[in-house]
C-alpha positions as CSV (number, residue, x, y, z in Angstrom):
1,X,100.3,97.2,22.9
2,X,100.2,99.4,19.8
3,X,102.6,102.4,20.2
4,X,100.0,104.7,18.7
5,X,97.7,104.1,21.7
6,X,100.0,104.1,24.7
7,X,98.0,104.1,28.0
8,X,99.7,105.4,31.1
9,X,98.8,105.3,34.8
10,X,99.0,109.1,34.9
11,X,99.9,111.6,32.3
12,X,101.4,115.0,32.7
13,X,99.5,118.3,32.3
14,X,98.7,118.9,28.6
15,X,100.2,115.5,27.6
16,X,96.8,114.3,26.6
17,X,97.5,115.6,23.1
18,X,100.0,112.7,22.8
19,X,99.1,110.1,25.4
20,X,96.1,108.7,27.1
21,X,95.5,107.5,30.7
22,X,94.6,103.9,31.6
23,X,90.9,103.9,32.4
24,X,91.6,101.9,35.5
25,X,93.1,105.0,37.2
26,X,90.1,107.2,36.3
27,X,87.3,107.9,38.8
28,X,83.8,108.7,37.7
29,X,80.6,109.2,39.8
30,X,79.3,105.8,38.9
31,X,82.2,104.3,40.9
32,X,81.7,106.3,44.1
33,X,82.4,104.4,47.3
34,X,80.0,103.9,50.2
35,X,81.9,106.5,52.3
36,X,81.6,109.0,49.5
37,X,77.9,108.3,49.0
38,X,77.3,108.8,52.8
39,X,79.0,112.1,52.8
40,X,77.0,113.2,49.7
41,X,73.8,112.0,51.3
42,X,74.5,113.8,54.6
43,X,75.2,117.1,52.9
44,X,72.3,116.7,50.5
45,X,69.9,116.4,53.4
46,X,71.4,119.5,55.0
47,X,71.1,121.4,51.7
48,X,67.5,120.3,51.2
49,X,66.4,121.2,54.7
50,X,68.5,124.2,55.6
51,X,69.8,126.0,52.4
52,X,67.2,125.6,49.7
53,X,64.4,127.1,51.9
54,X,66.5,130.3,52.3
55,X,67.6,130.7,48.6
56,X,64.9,133.2,47.7
57,X,65.7,135.3,50.7
58,X,69.4,135.2,49.9
59,X,68.7,136.3,46.4
60,X,66.9,139.3,47.9
61,X,70.1,140.4,49.6
62,X,69.5,139.0,53.0
63,X,73.1,137.9,53.4
64,X,72.9,137.1,57.0
65,X,71.3,133.8,55.9
66,X,74.5,133.0,54.0
67,X,76.6,133.9,57.1
68,X,74.5,131.6,59.3
69,X,74.6,128.8,56.8
70,X,78.4,129.0,56.5
71,X,78.8,129.0,60.2
72,X,76.6,125.9,60.5
73,X,78.4,124.2,57.7
74,X,81.7,124.9,59.5
75,X,80.4,123.4,62.7
76,X,79.4,120.3,60.8
77,X,82.8,120.0,59.1
78,X,81.5,120.6,55.6
79,X,83.8,123.6,54.9
80,X,86.9,121.6,55.4
81,X,86.4,118.4,53.3
82,X,89.5,119.3,51.3
83,X,91.6,120.6,54.2
84,X,94.1,119.0,56.5
85,X,92.8,117.3,59.7
86,X,95.3,119.2,61.9
87,X,93.4,122.4,61.1
88,X,89.9,120.9,61.5
89,X,89.4,119.5,58.0
90,X,88.4,116.1,56.8
91,X,91.4,115.7,54.5
92,X,89.4,113.9,51.8
93,X,90.6,113.1,48.3
94,X,90.1,115.3,45.3
95,X,87.3,113.2,43.8
96,X,85.3,113.3,47.0
97,X,85.7,117.1,47.1
98,X,84.3,117.3,43.5
99,X,81.4,115.1,44.3
100,X,80.5,117.4,47.2
101,X,81.0,120.6,45.2
102,X,78.5,119.3,42.6
103,X,75.8,119.6,45.2
104,X,76.2,123.4,45.3
105,X,75.7,123.9,41.5
106,X,71.9,124.5,41.7
107,X,72.1,126.8,44.7
108,X,72.3,130.0,42.7
109,X,74.0,132.9,44.4
110,X,74.8,131.0,47.6
111,X,77.3,128.9,45.6
112,X,79.4,132.0,45.1
113,X,79.6,132.7,48.9
114,X,80.4,129.0,49.5
115,X,83.0,128.9,46.7
116,X,84.9,132.0,48.0
117,X,84.9,130.6,51.6
118,X,86.3,127.2,50.7
119,X,88.3,128.3,47.6
120,X,90.0,131.6,47.0
121,X,89.4,132.6,50.7
122,X,91.1,129.5,52.1
123,X,93.5,128.0,49.5
124,X,96.1,130.8,49.6
125,X,96.7,130.2,53.2
126,X,96.8,126.4,52.8
127,X,99.3,126.8,49.9
128,X,101.5,129.6,51.1
129,X,100.7,130.4,54.7
130,X,103.2,130.0,57.5
131,X,102.4,127.3,60.2
132,X,101.3,130.1,62.5
133,X,99.0,131.6,59.8
134,X,97.5,128.3,59.1
135,X,96.8,127.5,62.7
136,X,95.2,130.9,63.4
137,X,93.4,131.7,60.2
138,X,92.9,128.5,58.3
139,X,91.4,126.7,61.3
140,X,88.9,129.5,61.9
141,X,87.9,129.8,58.2
142,X,87.3,126.0,58.1
143,X,85.2,126.2,61.3
144,X,83.1,129.0,59.9
145,X,84.1,131.3,62.7
146,X,85.8,133.6,60.1
147,X,84.3,134.4,56.7
148,X,86.8,135.1,54.0
149,X,87.2,137.2,50.9
150,X,89.8,137.6,48.2
151,X,90.9,141.1,47.1
152,X,92.7,141.1,43.8
153,X,90.8,143.1,41.2
154,X,91.0,146.9,41.0
155,X,89.3,149.5,38.9
156,X,92.3,149.5,36.5
157,X,93.5,145.9,36.9
158,X,91.4,142.9,36.0
159,X,92.9,140.3,33.8
160,X,96.2,142.2,34.1
161,X,96.3,141.6,37.9
162,X,100.0,142.5,38.3
163,X,99.3,146.1,37.3
164,X,97.5,146.6,40.7
165,X,98.0,150.0,42.2
166,X,97.3,149.2,45.9
167,X,100.5,150.0,47.8
168,X,102.1,148.6,50.9
169,X,104.9,150.5,52.7
170,X,106.8,149.2,55.6
171,X,106.5,151.3,58.8
172,X,109.5,153.0,60.3
173,X,109.6,150.6,63.2
174,X,109.4,147.6,60.8
175,X,106.4,146.1,62.5
176,X,103.7,146.9,60.0
177,X,103.0,147.3,56.4
178,X,100.7,150.3,55.7
179,X,98.1,149.6,52.9
180,X,96.5,152.2,50.7
181,X,94.3,151.4,47.7
182,X,91.0,150.2,46.4
183,X,89.7,146.8,45.4
184,X,86.5,146.1,43.5
185,X,84.1,143.2,42.7
186,X,85.0,141.5,46.0
187,X,82.6,138.6,46.7
188,X,81.7,138.1,50.4
189,X,83.1,141.6,51.2
190,X,79.9,142.7,53.0
191,X,80.4,140.1,55.8
192,X,84.1,139.0,55.6
193,X,86.2,138.8,58.7
194,X,89.4,138.3,56.8
195,X,90.7,139.5,53.4
196,X,93.4,138.0,51.2
197,X,94.8,141.3,49.8
198,X,97.4,141.9,47.0
199,X,99.4,145.0,47.0
200,X,102.7,146.4,45.6
201,X,105.3,146.6,48.3
202,X,107.2,149.9,47.7
203,X,105.1,150.2,44.6
204,X,106.9,147.4,42.7
205,X,106.8,144.0,44.5
206,X,103.4,142.3,44.1
207,X,102.7,140.6,47.4
208,X,99.9,138.9,49.3
209,X,98.7,139.8,52.8
210,X,96.3,138.4,55.3
211,X,94.3,141.3,56.5
212,X,91.8,141.4,59.5
213,X,88.6,142.6,58.0
214,X,87.9,144.7,61.1
215,X,91.1,146.7,61.0
216,X,90.9,150.5,61.2
217,X,91.0,152.2,57.8
218,X,89.0,149.5,55.9
219,X,85.7,150.8,54.5
220,X,83.2,149.3,52.1
221,X,81.3,150.7,49.2
222,X,77.7,150.0,48.6
223,X,76.5,146.7,47.4
224,X,77.0,146.5,43.6
225,X,73.8,146.6,41.5
226,X,74.6,143.6,39.4
227,X,73.0,141.8,36.4
228,X,72.8,138.6,38.4
229,X,74.1,136.8,41.5
230,X,72.0,139.3,43.6
231,X,72.4,137.0,46.6
232,X,76.2,137.4,46.6
233,X,77.6,140.3,48.6
234,X,79.8,142.3,46.2
235,X,81.3,145.6,47.3
236,X,84.4,147.7,46.7
237,X,86.9,147.6,49.6
238,X,89.0,150.7,50.4
239,X,92.2,150.6,52.4
240,X,93.3,153.9,53.9
241,X,96.5,153.7,56.0
242,X,95.6,150.1,57.1
243,X,98.2,148.6,59.4
244,X,99.0,145.0,58.7
245,X,101.5,143.2,60.9
246,X,104.6,142.0,59.1
247,X,103.8,138.5,60.2
248,X,100.7,138.7,58.0
249,X,102.7,138.8,54.8
250,X,101.4,135.7,52.8
251,X,104.3,133.9,51.2
252,X,107.3,136.0,50.2
253,X,107.6,139.6,49.3
254,X,107.3,140.0,45.5
255,X,105.8,136.5,45.0
256,X,102.2,137.4,45.1
257,X,101.7,136.3,41.5
258,X,102.4,132.7,42.5
259,X,99.6,132.9,45.0
260,X,97.1,134.6,42.6
261,X,97.8,132.3,39.7
262,X,98.0,129.0,41.5
263,X,94.8,129.6,43.5
264,X,93.0,130.3,40.2
265,X,93.8,126.8,38.9
266,X,91.6,125.0,41.4
267,X,89.1,127.9,41.3
268,X,88.6,127.2,37.6
269,X,88.0,123.5,38.2
270,X,85.5,124.2,41.0
271,X,83.7,126.8,38.8
272,X,83.3,124.2,36.1
273,X,81.9,121.8,38.6
274,X,79.3,124.3,39.8
275,X,78.4,125.1,36.1
276,X,77.9,121.5,35.1
277,X,76.0,120.7,38.2
278,X,73.8,123.7,37.6
279,X,73.3,122.5,34.1
280,X,71.9,119.2,35.4
281,X,69.3,121.1,37.4
282,X,68.4,123.3,34.5
283,X,68.0,120.2,32.3
284,X,65.6,118.8,34.9
285,X,63.6,122.0,34.9
286,X,63.5,122.0,31.1
287,X,62.3,118.4,30.8
288,X,59.7,118.8,33.5
289,X,58.2,122.0,32.0
290,X,58.2,120.4,28.5
291,X,56.3,117.5,29.9
292,X,53.8,119.7,31.7
293,X,53.3,122.4,29.1
294,X,50.7,121.5,26.4
295,X,50.2,123.2,23.1
296,X,48.0,121.9,20.2
297,X,46.6,119.4,22.7
298,X,50.0,117.7,23.3
299,X,53.0,118.2,25.6
300,X,55.6,120.3,23.9
301,X,58.1,117.5,24.8
302,X,56.6,115.6,21.9
303,X,57.9,118.2,19.4
304,X,61.2,117.4,17.6
305,X,62.6,121.0,18.1
306,X,62.1,120.6,21.9
307,X,63.6,117.1,21.9
308,X,66.7,118.5,20.1
309,X,67.2,121.1,22.8
310,X,66.8,118.6,25.7
311,X,69.1,116.1,24.1
312,X,71.8,118.7,23.5
313,X,71.5,119.8,27.1
314,X,72.1,116.3,28.2
315,X,75.0,115.7,25.8
316,X,77.0,118.8,26.8
317,X,76.4,118.3,30.5
318,X,77.5,114.7,30.5
319,X,80.5,115.4,28.5
320,X,81.5,118.3,30.8
321,X,81.1,116.1,33.9
322,X,83.3,113.4,32.3
323,X,86.1,115.9,31.7
324,X,85.8,117.2,35.3
325,X,86.3,113.8,36.8
326,X,89.1,112.9,34.5
327,X,90.9,116.0,35.8
328,X,90.1,115.4,39.4
329,X,91.5,111.8,39.0
330,X,94.8,113.2,37.7
331,X,95.0,115.8,40.5
332,X,94.2,113.1,43.0
333,X,96.7,110.6,41.6
334,X,99.6,113.2,41.6
335,X,98.7,114.5,45.1
336,X,98.6,111.0,46.6
337,X,101.9,110.1,45.0
338,X,103.5,113.2,46.4
339,X,102.1,112.7,49.9
340,X,103.4,109.1,49.9
341,X,106.9,110.5,49.2
342,X,106.7,112.8,52.2
343,X,105.4,116.0,50.6
344,X,102.9,117.8,52.9
345,X,99.2,117.8,52.2
346,X,99.1,121.5,51.2
347,X,102.2,121.3,49.0
348,X,101.0,118.2,47.3
349,X,97.7,119.9,46.4
350,X,99.6,122.9,45.2
351,X,102.0,121.0,42.9
352,X,99.1,119.0,41.4
353,X,97.2,122.2,40.7
354,X,100.3,123.6,39.0
355,X,100.8,120.5,36.9
356,X,97.2,120.4,35.5
357,X,96.7,124.2,34.9
358,X,96.0,123.6,31.3
359,X,93.2,121.1,32.0
360,X,91.7,123.4,34.7
361,X,91.6,126.3,32.2
362,X,89.9,124.1,29.6
363,X,87.3,123.0,32.1
364,X,86.6,126.6,33.1
365,X,85.9,127.6,29.5
366,X,83.9,124.5,28.7
367,X,81.8,124.4,31.9
368,X,80.9,128.1,31.8
369,X,79.8,127.9,28.1
370,X,77.8,124.7,28.7
371,X,75.7,126.3,31.4
372,X,75.2,129.4,29.2
373,X,73.9,127.1,26.4
374,X,71.8,125.0,28.8
375,X,70.2,127.9,30.6
376,X,69.5,129.8,27.4
377,X,67.7,126.7,26.0
378,X,65.9,126.3,29.3
379,X,64.5,129.8,29.0
380,X,63.5,129.1,25.4
381,X,61.7,125.9,26.4
382,X,59.8,127.8,29.1
383,X,58.8,130.4,26.5
384,X,57.2,133.5,28.1
385,X,57.4,131.9,31.6
386,X,61.1,131.7,31.1
387,X,61.2,135.5,30.9
388,X,59.2,135.9,34.0
389,X,60.9,136.5,37.4
390,X,58.5,133.9,38.8
391,X,60.5,131.2,37.1
392,X,63.7,129.7,38.4
393,X,65.3,129.7,35.0
394,X,65.0,133.5,34.7
395,X,67.2,133.9,37.8
396,X,69.5,131.2,36.6
397,X,69.9,132.9,33.2
398,X,71.1,136.1,34.9
399,X,73.3,134.3,37.3
400,X,75.0,132.2,34.7
401,X,76.5,135.0,32.7
402,X,79.2,135.9,35.2
403,X,80.8,132.5,34.9
404,X,82.5,133.4,31.6
405,X,84.2,136.3,33.4
406,X,84.9,134.8,36.8
407,X,88.4,133.2,37.4
408,X,89.8,134.9,34.3
409,X,87.7,135.6,31.3
410,X,87.2,132.8,28.8
411,X,89.4,134.7,26.3
412,X,92.2,134.8,28.8
413,X,91.8,131.1,29.6
414,X,91.9,130.2,25.9
415,X,95.1,132.1,25.5
416,X,96.5,130.5,28.6
417,X,95.7,126.9,27.4
418,X,97.8,127.3,24.3
419,X,100.6,129.4,25.9
420,X,101.1,126.8,28.6
421,X,100.9,124.0,26.1
422,X,103.6,125.6,24.0
423,X,105.8,126.1,27.0
424,X,105.4,122.5,28.1
425,X,106.4,121.3,24.6
426,X,109.4,123.6,24.6
427,X,110.5,122.3,28.0
428,X,110.1,118.7,26.8
429,X,107.3,117.9,29.3
430,X,105.2,116.9,26.3
431,X,106.8,114.5,23.8
432,X,106.1,116.3,20.6
433,X,108.1,113.7,18.7
434,X,105.7,110.9,19.7
435,X,102.8,113.1,18.5
436,X,104.5,113.7,15.1
437,X,105.2,110.0,14.8
438,X,101.5,109.2,15.2
439,X,100.6,112.0,12.7
440,X,103.1,110.6,10.2
441,X,101.7,107.1,10.5
442,X,98.1,108.4,10.0
443,X,99.1,110.2,6.9
444,X,101.1,107.3,5.3
445,X,99.2,104.2,6.4
446,X,96.0,103.0,8.0
447,X,96.5,102.7,11.8
448,X,94.4,101.4,14.6
449,X,94.8,103.7,17.5
450,X,92.6,101.6,19.8
451,X,94.5,98.3,19.9
452,X,94.5,98.3,23.7
453,X,90.8,99.2,24.0
454,X,88.5,96.4,22.8
455,X,85.4,98.6,22.9
456,X,84.6,101.8,21.0
457,X,87.5,101.3,18.5
458,X,86.0,103.7,16.0
459,X,85.4,106.4,18.6
460,X,89.0,106.2,19.9
461,X,90.3,106.3,16.4
462,X,88.2,109.4,15.9
463,X,89.7,111.1,18.9
464,X,93.2,110.2,17.7
465,X,92.3,111.9,14.3
466,X,91.4,115.0,16.2
467,X,94.8,114.9,17.9
468,X,96.6,114.4,14.6
469,X,94.9,117.4,13.1
470,X,96.1,119.5,16.1
471,X,99.6,118.1,15.8
472,X,99.6,118.9,12.1
473,X,98.8,122.6,12.8
474,X,101.2,122.9,15.7
475,X,104.2,121.6,13.8
476,X,103.4,123.7,10.8
477,X,102.9,126.8,12.9
478,X,106.2,126.1,14.8
479,X,108.0,126.0,11.5
480,X,106.5,129.2,10.3
481,X,107.4,130.9,13.6
482,X,111.0,129.6,13.5
483,X,111.4,130.9,10.0
484,X,110.1,134.4,11.1
485,X,106.9,134.4,9.0
486,X,104.5,134.1,11.9
487,X,104.3,135.0,15.6
488,X,101.8,133.2,17.8
489,X,101.9,136.0,20.4
490,X,100.6,138.5,17.8
491,X,97.8,136.2,16.5
492,X,95.2,135.8,19.2
493,X,92.6,134.8,16.6
494,X,94.7,131.8,15.6
495,X,95.3,130.9,19.2
496,X,91.6,130.9,19.8
497,X,91.2,128.4,17.0
498,X,93.8,126.2,18.5
499,X,92.3,126.5,22.0
500,X,88.9,125.4,20.7
501,X,90.4,122.4,19.1
502,X,92.3,121.6,22.3
503,X,89.1,121.9,24.3
504,X,87.2,119.6,22.0
505,X,89.9,117.0,22.1
506,X,90.1,116.9,25.9
507,X,86.4,116.8,26.4
508,X,85.8,114.2,23.6
509,X,88.5,111.9,24.9
510,X,87.3,112.3,28.5
511,X,83.8,111.3,27.4
512,X,85.1,108.3,25.4
513,X,87.2,107.2,28.4
514,X,84.1,107.4,30.7
515,X,81.9,105.5,28.3
516,X,84.6,102.9,27.8
517,X,85.0,102.4,31.5
518,X,81.3,102.1,32.0
519,X,80.9,99.7,29.2
520,X,83.9,97.5,30.2
521,X,82.6,97.4,33.8
522,X,79.2,96.3,32.7
523,X,77.5,99.5,33.9
524,X,74.8,100.7,31.6
525,X,73.7,104.1,33.0
526,X,70.4,104.3,31.0
527,X,69.7,102.0,28.1
528,X,72.9,102.6,26.3
529,X,72.5,106.4,26.3
530,X,76.2,107.0,27.1
531,X,77.2,105.6,23.7
532,X,74.6,107.7,21.9
533,X,75.9,110.8,23.7
534,X,79.5,109.9,22.7
535,X,78.6,109.4,19.0
536,X,76.8,112.7,18.7
537,X,79.5,114.6,20.6
538,X,82.2,113.2,18.3
539,X,80.2,113.8,15.2
540,X,79.7,117.5,16.1
541,X,83.3,117.9,17.4
542,X,84.8,116.6,14.1
543,X,83.1,119.4,12.2
544,X,84.1,122.1,14.7
545,X,87.7,120.9,14.7
546,X,87.9,120.8,10.9
547,X,86.5,124.4,10.7
548,X,88.9,125.7,13.4
549,X,91.9,124.0,11.8
550,X,91.0,125.3,8.3
551,X,90.4,128.8,9.7
552,X,93.7,128.8,11.5
553,X,95.6,127.5,8.4
554,X,94.0,130.0,6.0
555,X,95.0,132.8,8.4
556,X,98.7,132.0,8.4
557,X,99.9,130.0,5.4
558,X,100.6,130.9,1.8
559,X,98.1,129.6,-0.8
560,X,100.3,126.7,-1.8
561,X,101.1,125.7,1.8
562,X,97.4,126.1,2.8
563,X,96.3,123.7,0.0
564,X,98.7,121.0,1.2
565,X,97.6,121.4,4.9
566,X,93.9,121.5,3.9
567,X,94.3,118.2,2.1
568,X,95.9,116.7,5.1
569,X,93.3,118.0,7.5
570,X,90.6,116.4,5.4
571,X,92.6,113.2,5.0
572,X,93.0,112.9,8.8
573,X,89.3,113.4,9.4
574,X,88.3,109.8,10.0
575,X,85.2,109.7,12.3
576,X,82.2,108.6,10.4
577,X,79.0,110.6,9.9
578,X,76.3,109.7,12.5
579,X,72.5,109.9,12.3
580,X,72.4,112.6,14.9
581,X,68.6,113.1,14.6
582,X,68.0,109.5,15.6
583,X,70.6,109.5,18.4
584,X,69.3,112.8,19.8
585,X,65.8,111.6,19.8
586,X,66.8,108.4,21.7
587,X,68.5,110.6,24.3
588,X,65.6,113.0,24.6
589,X,62.9,110.3,24.7
590,X,64.6,108.6,27.6
591,X,65.0,111.9,29.5
592,X,61.3,112.8,28.8
593,X,60.2,109.3,29.9
594,X,62.2,109.6,33.2
595,X,61.1,113.3,33.6
596,X,64.7,114.3,34.7
597,X,68.3,114.4,33.5
598,X,68.8,110.8,32.6
599,X,72.5,110.2,33.4
């Protein structure tokens, strides 16, 4: 096997900039098992018959429908697919959990209520709860008996969560902590039975608590008048001398940041899933409207400008889904390995989420920006009807905007991607030397980076050229930083450039791996469309990466150094120009023929 294309059963978090997984260990929806398909079918039937008929009422603020649905889902076991059997869960693998979560993407505001219940309202207890806390609270949240909410954000602390001002003081008898403070933007707060609350013990030790939602001293503000997600209950929560038993401390005193940050990792993955699944639905609506709407005596789907929009919706959605399942495969592989060595179910899930924090942050950014693009184009395709509240796309447009703010803003997540990547390199978790070796080979000789992959050689060589360009920048920036001429921490604009390159690399390679696995398995999703999608994505990514690389270099280096790096960036750019008009038309024509998202 060529050393420039080493394939591993599982790679560490962020290590994709140097190595690549063996496609045999990756799961994609086309390879779902009978059991997985049965679970999806069962839940799909429930959604179609019980949830979708209530969506308009939920959007009008009739939250009791959401409460009833969550309780029914709990009784049927659908809230605990990713939870241990001992607490009433199904204990299914990560890939099955993602397949299930995709079903909630098109469900508008209800997907917020659902996500809180099964995510940030449940995972803190799974990860950090005591056995007694898990038995009492986790089992009831899984069953739907208790509805949960997560209280982190405050009026003066959003992205800077550790600056929270809510205080917790131990009572004189040592039996309770007394909470005083205010939380805001709390989803599910209007009907929650239990709150995960973060407060400063003695004003300085950031700590998590499990708080009974019906405790004296808890009051709620009015429902927030929001731009979108009107069907999600969002209120301020006030704590005035609220007594919380000491046994309800979650984790350890002063370790609340571990809870907050680790729960966000999976939250980011799940948010991306909902965004990409929602994009599929919006693509369907766009195609169907374009086929029905006639102008100048022909369906508007016959116009090249509309075809371009539909094709790009498909491309970005399929690419995002590919990256999601690549990440879920990695999470699943690590968790299964840990469990087989004796690690508990919850701890295995936690450690896997910690390992792939970079990938989860990437997915959050990409997924939320995909749906923003797709829904904007959906409104445009619908024209005036898209601006009317009578259309589903109008509501989707308003609802989509919050996703770039949820689970850490996209700016914060871009910064986190690079900060975590640098730390992993410094710790030796990422073999920078191997990346530099590949870079050197590419600059000094012609190399084939796809020797172990008989299909799509040009595409995998193209992905490697993207990695080489990033490696060139990283090593040059490290040198500047070591010599005191540059500080990455003071150059957020440059970090944003690097983050966008990193995102493009991860999504591009994920898409290539999926297409390769489909091709090598003899699975042709729809008339070879997957290869057309890959070619267009790589074509566009190559220009985005070159621009980001040049912008970053021009911002940091002297004129002489910049000229040298610029020449190398251009030399490393190896993926060939594609006829994107022809390829996009092929994608759009098939979608228009099928009258739905074609993949």
